[in-house]
C-alpha positions in Angstrom: -13.1 -11.5 30.5 -11.4 -12.4 27.3 -10.4 -16.0 26.3 -6.8 -16.9 26.8 -4.8 -19.0 24.4 -3.6 -22.1 26.3 -0.2 -23.6 25.3 2.1 -26.3 26.6 5.6 -25.5 27.9 7.9 -25.7 24.9 11.0 -23.5 24.3 9.7 -20.4 22.5 11.6 -18.1 20.2 10.9 -14.5 21.3 11.6 -13.3 17.8 8.8 -15.3 16.2 6.4 -15.0 19.2 5.5 -18.7 18.6 2.9 -20.5 20.8 3.0 -24.2 20.1 1.0 -26.8 21.9 1.0 -30.6 21.7 -2.2 -32.0 20.3 -1.0 -35.6 19.9 2.3 -37.1 20.9 3.8 -36.3 17.5 1.6 -33.3 16.5 2.2 -29.6 17.2 0.2 -26.5 16.6 2.1 -23.3 15.8 1.5 -19.7 14.9 3.1 -18.0 11.9 3.6 -14.3 11.3 3.5 -12.3 8.1 7.0 -10.9 7.6 6.9 -9.6 4.0 4.4 -8.7 1.3 4.8 -7.5 -2.3 1.8 -5.6 -3.5 0.8 -5.4 -7.1 -1.8 -3.2 -8.7 -4.3 -6.1 -8.4 -3.0 -8.5 -5.8 -0.2 -9.4 -3.5 2.4 -12.0 -2.7 2.6 -12.8 1.0 5.4 -14.4 3.0 4.8 -15.9 6.5 7.4 -17.4 8.8 7.6 -19.3 12.1 10.1 -21.1 14.2 9.0 -24.4 15.8 11.0 -26.4 18.4 10.5 -30.0 17.4 12.0 -33.2 18.8 13.7 -35.9 16.7 11.5 -38.2 14.6 8.5 -37.8 12.4 5.9 -35.2 13.4 3.1 -33.0 12.2 3.0 -29.2 12.5 -0.4 -27.6 12.0 -0.9 -23.9 11.3 -4.4 -22.3 11.5 -3.4 -18.8 10.4 -4.5 -17.9 6.9 -8.0 -16.5 6.7 -10.1 -17.3 3.6 -13.2 -15.6 2.4 -15.5 -18.7 2.2 -15.3 -22.4 2.5 -14.6 -23.0 -1.2 -11.8 -20.5 -1.4 -8.3 -21.8 -1.9 -4.9 -20.4 -0.7 -3.5 -19.4 -4.1 -0.1 -20.9 -5.1 0.9 -21.9 -1.5 4.5 -23.0 -1.2 6.0 -24.3 2.1 9.7 -24.5 3.0 11.4 -25.8 6.1 15.0 -25.9 7.5 16.6 -28.4 9.8 14.0 -31.0 8.7 12.8 -33.0 5.7 9.4 -31.9 4.5 6.8 -34.5 3.6 3.2 -34.0 2.4 1.4 -30.7 3.0 -2.3 -30.8 3.7 -4.6 -27.8 3.3 -8.2 -27.9 4.7 -10.6 -24.9 5.2 -12.3 -24.9 8.6 -14.6 -22.6 10.5 -12.7 -20.2 12.8 -13.5 -20.3 16.6 -13.4 -17.7 19.3 -9.7 -18.0 20.1 -8.5 -17.8 16.5 -8.8 -14.1 16.4 -6.3 -13.6 19.3 -3.6 -16.1 18.4 -1.0 -13.4 17.6 0.9 -11.6 20.4 -0.4 -8.3 19.1 -4.0 -9.4 19.4 -3.4 -10.8 22.8 -1.9 -7.5 24.0 -4.8 -5.6 22.5 -7.3 -7.9 24.3 -5.5 -7.5 27.6 -5.6 -3.7 27.2 -9.3 -3.7 26.6 -9.8 -5.9 29.6 -7.7 -3.6 31.8 -9.5 -0.5 30.7 -12.9 -2.0 31.1 -12.0 -3.0 34.7 -10.6 0.4 35.4 -13.8 2.1 34.0 -16.0 -0.1 36.2 -14.0 0.8 39.3 -14.0 4.5 38.7 -17.8 4.4 37.9 -18.4 2.8 41.3 -16.3 5.6 42.9 -18.4 8.2 41.1 -21.6 6.5 42.3 -20.3 6.6 45.9 -19.8 10.3 45.6 -23.3 10.8 44.2 -24.7 8.8 47.1 -23.0 11.3 49.5 -24.9 14.1 47.7 -28.2 12.2 48.0 -27.6 11.5 51.7 -26.9 15.2 52.3 -30.2 16.0 50.4 -32.1 13.6 52.6 -30.7 15.2 55.7 -31.7 18.6 54.4 -35.3 17.5 53.8 -35.4 16.0 57.4 -34.0 19.2 58.9 -36.4 21.4 57.0 -39.3 19.3 58.3 -38.5 19.9 62.0 -40.9 22.1 64.0 -41.0 23.4 67.6 -43.3 21.4 70.0 -46.5 23.0 71.1 -46.2 25.3 74.1 -42.4 25.6 73.7 -40.8 28.6 75.3 -39.4 31.4 73.1 -35.8 30.6 74.2 -36.3 26.9 73.1 -37.8 28.0 69.8 -34.8 30.3 69.2 -32.3 27.6 70.0 -34.1 25.1 67.7 -34.1 27.7 64.9 -30.3 28.2 65.3 -29.8 24.5 65.3 -31.8 24.0 62.1 -30.0 26.8 60.5 -26.6 25.4 61.4 -27.5 21.8 60.4 -29.2 23.0 57.2 -26.1 24.9 56.2 -23.9 21.9 56.8 -26.2 19.7 54.8 -26.3 22.1 51.9 -22.5 22.5 51.9 -22.0 18.7 52.0 -24.5 18.3 49.1 -22.8 21.0 47.1 -19.3 19.5 47.7 -20.5 16.0 46.8 -22.2 17.2 43.7 -19.1 19.1 42.5 -16.9 16.1 43.2 -19.2 13.8 41.3 -19.3 16.1 38.3 -15.5 16.3 38.3 -15.2 12.6 38.6 -17.7 12.2 35.7 -15.6 14.5 33.5 -12.6 12.5 34.4 -14.3 9.4 33.0 -14.6 10.9 29.6 -10.9 10.4 28.8 -11.0 6.8 30.0 -14.1 6.1 27.9 -12.4 7.5 24.8 -9.3 5.5 25.6 -11.4 2.4 25.8 -13.1 3.2 22.5 -9.7 3.6 20.9 -8.5 0.3 22.3 -11.5 -1.5 21.0 -11.0 0.1 17.6 -7.4 -1.0 17.6 -8.5 -4.5 18.7 -10.9 -4.7 15.8 -8.2 -3.8 13.4 -5.8 -6.5 14.7 -8.3 -9.4 15.0 -9.5 -11.3 12.0 -13.2 -11.1 11.1 -13.3 -13.9 8.5 -15.3 -16.9 9.4 -13.1 -19.4 7.6 -9.4 -20.2 7.9 -7.0 -22.6 6.1 -5.6 -25.4 8.3 -2.2 -26.3 6.9 -0.5 -29.4 8.2 3.1 -30.2 7.5 4.7 -33.6 7.9 8.4 -33.2 8.9 11.2 -35.7 9.7 14.1 -34.7 12.0 17.3 -36.7 12.6 17.7 -34.8 15.9 15.8 -32.1 17.8 16.0 -28.7 16.3 14.2 -25.4 15.8 12.5 -25.8 12.5 12.1 -22.6 10.4 8.9 -22.7 8.4 8.2 -20.3 5.5 4.9 -20.0 3.6 4.6 -18.1 0.3 1.2 -17.6 -1.4 -0.8 -15.1 -3.4 -3.9 -13.2 -2.6 -6.3 -11.1 -4.7 -7.5 -9.1 -1.7 -4.8 -6.4 -1.9 -3.7 -3.7 -4.3 -1.8 -0.4 -4.6 -1.9 2.6 -6.9 0.2 5.8 -7.3 -1.2 9.2 -6.5 0.2 12.7 -7.0 0.0 16.2 -5.7 1.3 18.6 -8.4 2.3 22.1 -7.3 3.1 24.9 -9.7 4.7 28.1 -8.4 4.2 30.9 -11.0 6.4 33.3 -9.1 9.4 30.9 -8.7 8.6 29.1 -12.0 8.8 25.6 -10.5 6.7 22.4 -10.7 7.0 19.8 -7.9 5.3 16.3 -7.7 4.6 14.9 -4.3 4.3 11.2 -5.0 2.8 8.5 -2.8 1.3 5.0 -3.0 -2.1 4.2 -1.7 -2.1 0.6 -0.5 -5.0 -1.5 0.7 -5.6 -5.1 1.8 -8.8 -6.9 2.8 -7.5 -10.3 3.7 -9.2 -10.4 7.1 -6.0 -10.1 9.2 -3.6 -7.2 9.9 -0.1 -7.0 8.4 1.9 -5.7 11.3 5.6 -4.6 11.0 6.1 -6.3 7.6 8.6 -5.6 4.9 6.5 -4.0 2.2 7.4 -3.6 -1.4 5.3 -2.3 -4.4 5.7 -3.9 -7.8 4.5 -2.4 -11.1 3.9 -5.8 -12.6 0.4 -7.3 -13.0 0.4 -11.1 -12.6 -3.2 -11.3 -13.6 -2.7 -9.9 -17.1 -2.2 -11.8 -20.3 1.3 -13.2 -20.8 1.3 -14.3 -24.4 1.1 -12.1 -27.6 -1.9 -12.0 -29.9 -2.4 -14.6 -32.7 -2.9 -13.2 -36.2 -5.6 -15.2 -37.9 -5.7 -16.2 -41.6 -6.8 -13.4 -43.9 -9.1 -15.2 -46.4 -9.6 -13.3 -49.7 -11.8 -14.3 -52.8 -12.9 -13.0 -56.1 -16.2 -13.2 -58.0 -18.3 -11.7 -60.7 -18.6 -7.9 -60.7 -22.3 -7.8 -59.8 -22.1 -10.5 -57.2 -18.9 -8.9 -55.8 -20.7 -5.6 -55.6 -23.6 -7.1 -53.8 -21.4 -9.1 -51.4 -18.9 -6.3 -50.9 -20.5 -5.0 -47.8 -20.7 -8.4 -46.2 -17.2 -9.4 -47.2 -15.7 -6.2 -45.9 -17.8 -6.4 -42.8 -16.6 -9.9 -42.0 -13.0 -9.5 -42.9 -12.9 -6.0 -41.4 -14.5 -7.0 -38.2 -12.1 -9.9 -37.8 -9.0 -7.8 -38.4 -10.3 -4.9 -36.5 -11.1 -7.1 -33.5 -7.5 -8.4 -33.4 -6.1 -4.9 -33.8 -8.3 -3.5 -31.0 -7.2 -6.2 -28.7 -3.6 -5.6 -29.4 -4.0 -1.8 -29.0 -5.7 -2.2 -25.7 -3.0 -4.6 -24.5 -0.3 -2.2 -25.7 -2.0 0.7 -23.9 -2.1 -1.3 -20.7 1.6 -2.2 -21.1 2.4 1.4 -21.6 0.8 2.2 -18.2 3.0 -0.5 -16.5 5.5 -1.1 -19.2 8.6 -1.6 -17.1 9.0 -3.8 -14.1 9.7 -1.6 -11.1 9.7 -2.4 -7.4 9.5 0.2 -4.6 10.7 -1.1 -1.3 9.4 0.7 1.8 12.4 1.6 4.0 11.2 0.3 7.4 8.7 -2.3 8.7 5.2 -1.1 8.1 1.7 -1.9 9.2 -1.3 -2.4 6.9 -4.6 -3.2 8.5 -7.3 -5.1 6.8 -10.2 -2.9 5.6 -12.6 -3.1 2.7 -12.8 0.7 2.5 -9.9 3.0 3.0 -6.2 2.9 2.2 -2.8 3.6 3.8 -0.6 6.2 2.1 3.1 5.6 1.8 5.2 8.5 0.6 7.7 8.5 -2.2 10.5 11.0 -2.9 9.4 14.4 -4.2 10.2 15.1 -7.9 11.2 18.7 -8.9 10.8 19.7 -12.5 11.8 22.9 -14.4 8.8 24.0 -16.5 8.2 26.4 -19.4 5.0 28.1 -18.4 2.6 29.6 -20.9 -1.1 30.4 -21.3 -3.0 28.5 -23.9 -6.0 30.2 -25.5 -8.5 28.2 -27.6 -11.0 30.8 -28.7 -13.1 28.3 -30.7 -14.3 26.8 -27.3 -13.0 28.8 -24.4 -13.4 32.4 -23.2 -10.3 32.3 -20.8 -6.7 31.1 -21.1 -5.3 28.1 -19.3 -2.0 27.8 -17.6 0.2 25.0 -19.2 3.5 23.8 -18.0 5.8 22.0 -20.5 8.2 19.8 -18.5 10.7 17.0 -19.0 10.9 14.0 -16.8 14.6 14.2 -15.7 14.0 12.4 -12.4 15.9 9.3 -13.6 12.8 7.1 -13.0 9.5 6.3 -14.6 6.6 8.3 -13.3 3.7 5.9 -13.0 0.1 6.7 -13.9 -2.3 7.8 -11.1 -4.8 10.3 -9.8 -3.5 13.8 -9.3 -4.5 16.8 -7.3 -3.5 20.1 -8.8 -2.2 23.1 -6.8 -1.4 26.5 -8.2 0.5 29.0 -6.0 -0.5 27.0 -2.9 -4.3 26.7 -3.7 -6.1 23.5 -4.8 -7.6 24.1 -8.2 -8.8 20.7 -9.3 -8.3 17.0 -10.1 -6.7 15.3 -13.0 -5.0 12.1 -14.1 -1.3 11.7 -14.6 -0.3 9.5 -17.5 2.8 7.3 -17.3 6.0 9.3 -18.2 9.2 7.3 -18.9 12.5 8.9 -17.9 13.4 11.6 -20.4 9.9 12.1 -21.8 8.5 15.5 -22.5 4.9 16.2 -21.5 2.5 18.9 -20.6 0.6 19.6 -17.4 -2.4 22.0 -17.3 -3.0 24.0 -14.1 -6.4 25.6 -14.6 -8.0 28.6 -16.1 -6.6 32.1 -15.6 -9.6 34.4 -15.4 -7.5 37.5 -16.1 -6.8 36.2 -19.7 -9.9 37.0 -21.7 -10.4 35.3 -25.1 -13.0 36.0 -27.8 -13.6 34.9 -31.4 -15.8 37.3 -33.4 -17.2 36.4 -36.9 -16.7 39.6 -39.0 -18.1 38.3 -42.3 -19.5 35.0 -43.6 -21.0 34.1 -47.0 -22.5 30.6 -47.1 -25.2 30.8 -49.7 -28.5 29.8 -48.1 -26.7 29.3 -44.7 -28.0 25.8 -44.5 -26.1 22.8 -43.2 -25.6 21.8 -46.9 -24.9 24.8 -49.2 -25.7 24.7 -52.9 -23.4 27.7 -53.6 -20.0 26.9 -55.1 -18.1 29.3 -52.9 -18.0 30.0 -49.1 -16.0 32.8 -47.4 -15.6 33.7 -43.8 -13.5 36.2 -41.7 -13.0 36.1 -37.9 -11.1 38.1 -35.4 -9.5 36.6 -32.3 -8.8 38.9 -29.4 -6.7 38.0 -26.4 -6.7 40.5 -23.5 -4.3 40.3 -20.5 -6.0 41.8 -17.4 -3.5 40.3 -14.9 -0.6 42.3 -13.3 2.2 40.5 -15.2 3.3 39.6 -18.7 2.5 36.1 -20.0 3.7 34.0 -22.9 0.5 33.2 -24.9 -0.2 30.4 -27.3 -3.4 30.8 -29.4 -4.8 27.6 -31.0 -7.4 27.8 -33.8 -8.1 26.0 -37.1 -9.0 26.3 -40.8 -10.7 23.9 -43.1 -8.8 20.9 -44.7 -9.6 19.2 -48.0 -8.8 15.7 -49.2 -10.4 16.3 -52.6 -8.8 18.1 -55.6 -12.1 19.6 -56.6 -12.5 21.4 -53.2 -10.1 24.4 -53.1 -9.3 26.0 -49.8 -7.4 29.2 -49.4 -6.8 31.0 -46.2 -4.8 33.9 -44.8 -4.1 35.3 -41.3 -2.7 38.5 -39.9 -0.3 37.9 -38.3 0.5 34.5 -39.8 0.6 31.6 -37.3 3.9 30.3 -35.8 2.9 26.7 -36.7 0.4 25.4 -39.3 0.1 21.7 -38.3 0.2 21.7 -34.5 0.9 18.2 -33.2 0.6 16.9 -36.7 -3.0 17.9 -36.9 -3.7 19.3 -40.3 -5.3 22.8 -40.4 -4.6 23.4 -36.7 -2.8 26.7 -36.3 -0.9 28.2 -33.4 0.3 31.7 -32.6 3.0 32.3 -30.0 3.7 35.8 -28.5 4.3 37.6 -25.2 1.3 39.6 -24.0 2.2 42.4 -21.4 -0.1 43.3 -18.6 -3.1 45.4 -19.7 -2.6 44.8 -23.4 -4.7 43.1 -26.1 -3.6 41.1 -29.1 -5.8 40.7 -32.2 -5.6 38.1 -34.9 -7.7 38.0 -38.1 -8.3 34.7 -40.0 -9.9 34.7 -43.5 -10.9 31.5 -45.4 -12.3 30.9 -48.9 -13.6 27.5 -50.1 -14.6 26.8 -53.8 -16.0 23.7 -55.5 -17.6 22.8 -58.8 -21.3 23.6 -59.6 -23.7 20.9 -58.6 -21.6 19.7 -55.8 -22.5 20.0 -52.1 -20.2 21.3 -49.3 -20.4 19.3 -46.2 
C-alpha cells in the first residue's frame, strides 16, 4: 500500500492541482508545479507556479518542492512573486526529504495508484492460476489412487471385469481433468505475462516521475492580505543540472543533387524531479561564460648595452612575449567560443513537453529541416590519399544561424560516418565532406628526383624532382574533380624555386595557402587524367637545404 498525502479541506484550483494543508492557524503548506523552463547549453532557468487560497490577514505559505543535490547546495538566484497579497520575508532552508515528498504532485499520485492497482490485480490473478494448478494436482492424486486399486482375493471373473471397467473409466476422467487443468493453468500463466510487463512499465514511469534526491529546499513566504483571495505564487531560479545541444543528420543525394539537414536538439536535466507538460525554450546564450572583455596590460620596454642586451634578449622576449601571447590566446579562445554561440537565439517548443530527470540519456526535440542546393565535386589529395572524397559546397540560405553540433552523415540513404558541424551564420558559404568514393582512384608517382646525397640535409646546391599525378574514374558517371597538391615555397632571396606543371593549375594559392595548387576538370566514367609537376630549387654553395 502506498502512502497517501493528507490535506485539509480548502478550495482547490484544478488548474494548479494544489494540495494545501493547515500546519498552524496562520500557516499553509502548498505544492508548486514547474510551468516553464529555458535551457542553456550549460544550465537552465526554471519557473514554478501555484495558486493558494488564503484568508485575510498575515500568514505563512510553505513550499517543499525544489530538490537539491546536498545539504549545502543553494537554490540559485531564487526570486518569488505573489499577486493579491503583499510579500514579506522569504526563508529558504534545506531539509531531508521524507517518504511522502516523492508523491506530492498529482502525476506522482496517479502513478502510485496505478502501480497499487496493478499489483493487486496481479496478486488476484496469481491466486486464480494457483487454484487451477490445484485442480490439476487433485486430478493427479485421484489418478494415483485409481491406479492403486486391485481386485480382492477370490473375486469372481465378472467382478474383476467390472472393476477393470470402472478403473478404466475413472482413470480416463482423471487424466482428462488433469490435462484440462494443466492447459488452463498454462494459458492463465501466459496471460500474466502482459500484466507483469504492464506493472514493470508502470514502476518505470513512477521512478521517472518521483524525485530521488535526499534533500529539498523548504521555502516559506510571509504574505499579508487585506481580504481572502487566491494568491498566485511564482518562483524563478537557475539550475546547473540541465543542458541542451544541437545535433544534425546531413543527407546528400548524388542523383537529385540535394543536401538536407535534419536538425534537432538533445535536452537533458538531472534536477531530481520530472518536468511534465512545461513550456520549453532553448537559448543559445551561456550565462556561465565571461561577461567582460580582456584587459590589455602595460607593455614595458627597455634598452641596454649591446652585450647585456644580447644575453638578456632571450629572457626579455620570453617574458614580454609570454605575457602578450597569454592575453592574445585568452582573447582568441573567447572569440572562438563567441563564434560558436555568437548571436542570442531562442527556440521555443510549440507545445507543452515533458523532460524526465536522468543523469544519462537525453530527449530529442526536432527542428525544421533545412534544404540546401550544393555544388558537388570530388576532391583528390594525392599527397596523402589514394581515393577521392565527395565534397558539397553550399550556402546557408535558410534565414537563420545553423548552430554547431555533432552530425551524422548519410550518402544516398546510407550512413557513412560522423562529423562535427561548425556554426554557420545566415548567408555563409561552407563545405561539407561526404566520405570517400572508392571508384575514384588517385596516385602520385615520383618520376625523377635529384637530391645530392638524399639525406635530410643536402649539401648540393640544387634539387630537382618530377612527379606524375593520375586520377582514374571507375564509377558509372562523370564527376567534377578537384586535385590539390603543392610545391615548395621560399621566404629567402638566396633560395630560388622554379616549378612547372602540365596542365597548369586552375589556382596557385588555394585558400590563401602559398604553394598549394588546385586543378579543376570533369572526368568522364572510365577515363584517367594525368598531371605532371616539376620543381627545381637552387641555393648558394655552402648553404644547407632544409
